N, C-alpha and C positions, 0 to 999 in steps of 0.2 A: 761173555758179558750177557746179562739178562736183557732181553729186548722189551721195549714198551711200545712197539709198533701197534699191537692189538688193543692197547689201553684206550678206552674212551670214557670220558667223564659223564656221569649221569646226574640228573637232578634227584634230590631226595635224601642223599646221605653225604656225610662229610667226606671230603676228598681223601683225607688220610685213611679212612676206612676203606675207600674204594681201592687205594693202592695196596693195602693189606690183602683185601679180597682178591685182587688181580693176581698177586704173587702166589697166593694159595691155590687159586684155580689153575694157574700156569704149572705149578708143581704137580698137582693132581693129574693134569693132562699130559705130563711128561715133557713139557716144553722148557721147564726149569729143573735143573738137576742139582744133586748134592755137589757142593764146591763151586757152583757157578758164581761169578763175580757180579755184584750189583753196581749200577752206576753210582757215582758219588752223590751225596745229598744235593750239592750245588748243581751238578750236571742234570740230575733228574728234575730238580725244581725248574731249571731253565727249559728243559725239554717239554715239561708239562705246563709251563707257564703258571706255576704256583709258588707260594712263599716257601723258602727253604725250611722254615719251621714245620710246615705241613709234612714234608718228606721226612724230616727228623722224627716227628711224632710216629709216623707209620713204621719207620725202621726201629724205633724204640719198642713199639708193641711187638714187632716180629722178634726182636732180641729177647724180650721178656717171655715170649712163647717158645724160645729156643730154636727158632727157624732160621735166624741169621746170626752171624758172628761178626762183630765189629770191634775195632780198637781205635782209639783216638789217633787221628792222622793216618790211619791205614785203611786199606780197602775192606769192604764188607762182602761176605760170602754167604751163600745159602747153606744151611745145615739140614739135610733131609735124609735122615736114617730111615730105614724101612718102617720102624715103629712110629716115628714122627709123621711120616707120610700117610700111614694108615689112620692115625688119629685125625689128621687134617681132612682126609677123604671122608671119614665118618662124620666129622663136624659139618663139613660143607653139604653133604648129602642130606643130613637131618635138617639143617637150616633152610636149604633150598626147597626141600619137599614140604616142610611145614608152611613156608611162605606161599607156595603154589596151592596147597590145600586150603589155606586160610582165604586166599583170594577167590578160589572157585566156590567155596562155601558162601562167602559174602555175596557172590553173584547168583546164588540159589541153584548152583549146578549140583546134580545128584552124583553119588559115587559112581554109578554106572555110566553116566554121561561123561564124567571126568576120565574114567578108564578108557572109554571109547575115544575120547579126544586125544589122550596121550598115545594110544595105540595108532591112531591115524597120523599124528605128527611125528611119531617115532620113525616111521618109514621115510 
């Protein structure tokens, strides 16, 4: 069963998007694997304290992206072939890198300062 112990809600983006992003990050990190069972929509909504429609929307998005498989009245499972996982990894890396660069540029940080900052915090 996929765990949501590390999930924390953040301000600024809709919760359904946060759930989608959480599951993608967990998959990339290797903490969620192909075939792992997801909590039911009702169980997850109760666990997170959100409306069941919020969880339904996140699961629908993941289904449309081919990352989970669900059937009415049945359990939902992660579908993470090597190709899908590679696509998600590339998507997340690009998205996160662009966001970090945009923020640093807005703060007036030079490329050299940004590289030094990343190098320092990488350790």
